[in-house]
Every structure is written in C-alpha cells, then in structure tokens.
C-alpha positions as CSV (number, residue, x, y, z in Angstrom):
1,M,196.5,118.9,105.8
2,S,196.3,116.3,108.2
3,S,198.4,113.3,107.7
4,L,195.8,111.3,106.8
5,S,194.4,113.1,103.9
6,D,198.4,113.3,102.8
7,Q,198.2,109.5,102.8
8,L,195.3,109.2,101.2
9,L,196.5,111.5,98.4
10,K,199.8,109.7,98.0
11,A,198.1,106.4,97.9
12,G,195.7,107.6,95.2
13,L,192.4,107.0,97.0
14,V,191.2,110.7,97.0
15,T,191.7,113.9,94.9
16,E,192.9,117.3,95.8
17,D,189.2,118.9,95.7
18,Q,188.1,116.1,97.8
19,V,190.6,116.8,100.6
20,K,189.7,120.8,100.3
21,K,186.1,119.7,100.4
22,A,186.6,117.8,103.7
23,A,188.8,120.1,105.4
24,E,185.9,122.7,105.2
25,K,183.7,122.8,108.0
26,P,180.0,121.8,107.1
27,K,177.5,124.5,107.9
28,P,174.5,123.4,110.3
29,K,171.4,122.6,108.6
30,K,168.0,124.0,109.7
31,K,165.8,121.9,111.2
32,F,162.0,122.3,110.7
33,T,160.3,123.6,114.2
34,G,157.1,124.3,112.8
35,N,157.5,128.0,113.6
36,R,155.6,130.7,112.0
37,N,158.5,131.4,109.2
38,N,157.7,128.2,108.0
39,S,153.5,128.7,108.0
40,K,154.6,132.2,106.3
41,L,156.0,130.4,103.5
42,K,153.3,128.0,103.1
43,Q,150.9,131.0,103.0
44,K,153.0,132.7,100.3
45,A,152.8,129.2,98.2
46,T,149.2,128.9,98.5
47,S,148.5,132.5,97.9
48,S,150.5,132.3,94.7
49,Q,148.9,129.0,93.7
50,N,145.3,130.4,94.1
51,A,146.2,133.8,92.5
52,V,143.8,133.3,89.1
53,P,144.2,136.3,86.8
54,N,141.1,138.4,87.2
55,K,138.9,136.8,84.4
56,K,135.4,137.5,84.2
57,P,133.2,134.5,83.4
58,K,131.6,134.8,80.0
59,R,127.7,135.7,80.4
60,G,126.4,132.7,78.7
61,A,128.2,130.4,81.2
62,S,127.0,132.7,84.2
63,D,123.5,132.5,83.2
64,L,123.1,128.9,82.4
65,E,124.8,128.1,86.1
66,Q,122.3,130.3,87.3
67,F,119.4,128.8,85.7
68,Y,120.6,125.2,87.1
69,K,120.8,126.6,90.4
70,E,117.4,128.1,90.6
71,R,115.9,124.7,88.8
72,S,117.3,122.4,91.2
73,K,116.0,124.6,94.0
74,L,112.8,124.6,92.7
75,E,112.5,121.1,92.2
76,R,114.0,120.8,96.1
77,N,111.3,122.8,97.1
78,E,108.6,120.8,95.2
79,K,109.7,117.8,96.4
80,Q,109.4,119.0,99.9
81,E,106.1,120.2,99.5
82,A,104.7,117.4,97.7
83,L,106.2,115.1,100.8
84,R,104.6,117.5,103.3
85,K,101.1,117.1,101.5
86,K,101.9,113.2,101.7
87,Q,102.6,113.5,105.1
88,E,99.8,115.6,106.1
89,A,97.3,113.3,103.9
90,E,98.5,110.5,105.7
91,K,97.9,112.0,109.2
92,I,94.6,113.3,108.0
93,K,93.7,109.4,106.9
94,K,94.8,107.9,110.1
95,E,93.2,110.5,112.3
96,T,89.9,109.6,110.5
97,N,90.2,105.8,110.5
98,D,90.8,105.9,114.4
99,K,87.8,108.2,114.6
100,I,85.8,105.4,112.6
101,N,87.1,102.7,114.6
102,K,86.0,104.7,118.0
103,L,82.7,105.1,116.8
104,I,81.9,101.7,115.4
105,T,83.9,99.9,118.6
106,A,81.3,102.3,121.0
107,N,78.2,101.7,119.2
108,L,78.8,97.8,118.2
109,K,75.7,96.2,118.3
110,N,77.0,92.3,117.6
111,D,75.6,89.7,119.9
112,E,77.5,86.6,120.8
113,A,74.1,84.6,121.3
114,A,72.6,85.5,118.0
115,E,71.8,82.5,115.8
116,I,70.2,83.8,112.7
117,R,72.4,83.8,109.7
118,Y,71.8,87.1,107.9
119,N,73.2,87.3,104.3
120,F,74.5,90.4,102.4
121,V,76.7,91.5,99.5
122,V,79.6,93.2,99.1
123,G,80.7,93.6,95.7
124,T,80.0,90.3,94.3
125,T,80.7,88.2,97.0
126,I,77.8,86.9,99.6
127,K,78.8,87.5,103.1
128,Y,77.1,86.5,106.2
129,L,76.8,88.0,109.8
130,F,74.6,86.0,112.8
131,V,71.8,88.3,114.4
132,T,68.9,88.2,116.6
133,E,65.5,88.4,115.3
134,K,65.2,91.7,116.7
135,Q,68.3,92.6,115.1
136,Q,67.3,90.9,111.5
137,Q,63.8,93.2,111.7
138,E,65.9,96.4,112.6
139,L,68.4,95.2,109.3
140,A,65.2,95.1,107.2
141,D,63.9,98.3,108.6
142,R,67.3,100.3,108.0
143,S,68.0,101.3,111.4
144,L,70.9,98.8,111.7
145,A,73.8,98.8,109.2
146,I,76.9,96.3,108.6
147,T,80.2,97.4,108.3
148,F,83.7,96.2,108.7
149,L,86.0,96.6,111.7
150,G,89.8,94.9,111.7
151,G,88.1,92.3,109.2
152,K,85.3,91.5,111.3
153,R,81.5,92.1,110.6
154,S,79.8,94.6,112.9
155,L,76.4,95.8,113.3
156,I,75.8,99.5,113.9
157,P,73.1,102.2,113.7
158,I,72.2,103.8,110.8
159,E,73.1,107.4,112.4
160,I,76.6,105.7,112.9
161,A,76.8,104.3,109.6
162,K,75.8,108.1,107.8
163,E,78.4,109.6,110.0
164,I,81.3,106.6,108.9
165,T,80.3,107.6,105.3
166,A,80.2,111.2,105.8
167,L,83.9,110.8,107.3
168,N,85.3,108.5,104.7
169,P,83.0,107.6,101.4
170,N,85.1,104.6,100.6
171,K,84.6,103.1,103.9
172,I,82.3,99.7,103.3
173,V,78.9,100.1,105.1
174,I,76.1,97.9,103.9
175,I,72.4,99.0,104.4
176,A,69.6,96.9,103.6
177,P,68.1,98.1,100.1
178,E,64.7,99.9,100.0
179,D,62.1,97.2,98.7
180,D,58.6,98.0,97.3
181,L,57.9,94.1,98.0
182,T,54.7,95.4,100.0
183,D,52.9,96.4,97.0
184,T,54.0,93.6,95.2
185,A,53.5,91.2,98.1
186,E,49.7,92.3,98.2
187,I,49.6,91.9,94.7
188,Q,50.5,88.2,94.6
189,T,48.3,87.6,97.5
190,A,45.1,88.9,96.0
191,D,45.5,86.8,92.9
C-alpha cells in the first residue's frame, strides 16, 4: 500500500475495500467506432424484434381486408374515369364553342350605319338590334338570323344559324317566325 492510502485508512476516511478497489488497475472502456461489429449487434436486435411467431391470419379478416382493398381500388378507378370523361366533355365543349365563335365572326352581317330598330324576343325579354332596310327584309324572309357573340347581338346567314344549332342546340339563335299574315292581310283588305 502506498503511503497516502495508509494515511487515509488511519484517518478513517476510507475503508480497506475502497483502498483495494483503488489499487486495481481500471480496465479500458470500449469506445464506439461505428464498425461492423456494432452494426451486427443492431441487426440481431432488429431481427429479434421483428421475429413474429409464424401465425396464419384468420380467414375472415383476410377476406375483409381484400374486399376493402378491391373496393377502394374500384372507387379510385371510377373517380379517375369520371374525371377523364368530364375533362373530355369540357374539351369538346370548348372546341365546339370556338368553332361556333369562328363561324359567327367569319359570317357577321352587322352594319354600323344601320338605323332601323328591329325588335325580337329572347325568352320573355324583348331585345332589339339596329339593321338596314335590306337586313330587315332578309330577317322577315328568314334568310338572316340573330345570335349572340360575347353578349353582342349578331346578324348571321340562316345557313350558318342552322349549322350553329346543329353544333350546339342550346345556343340562342333567333329566326323570325313563319307567319301566315299574307292571307289574313288579304282578307282584311277585302272587307
């Protein structure tokens, strides 16, 4: 024993066991180096944690899980199909509207110098359009029709009006009604 240890023992500050323990050389501690030995330990720990007894799942639970998977897949496919159809319909509608707008623009018969007010009915509303005398007669003869382009009233040939109606039956196209007023007018003048 060293002299310091003896002095501490005599003073009663330490016990003999503590002196013996201090006299032993400490063992060096292992430092973490991140080597493969440590990763093997981790793998063993992970595999032992993941090791599950080999149990077969219940038949009913498996069928139910399979049913839900199939149902969700079917619903997903139906949503995708509905979205695809909607996008396709919107694309067709846009192309049709573009075609109609081009037809109206290319065949527009409006005259800025027109001074005769021509009244027509849309639904329950009376609207008007200024036309020339020739256009007024063509409207009465049903060789011109009225439609709307960007909210503006437009005169177009009847052939174009029929083509527009064939492309989009919901597009507003006004054609003068066929009146049998000629017979009535003759009867009235005969009296």
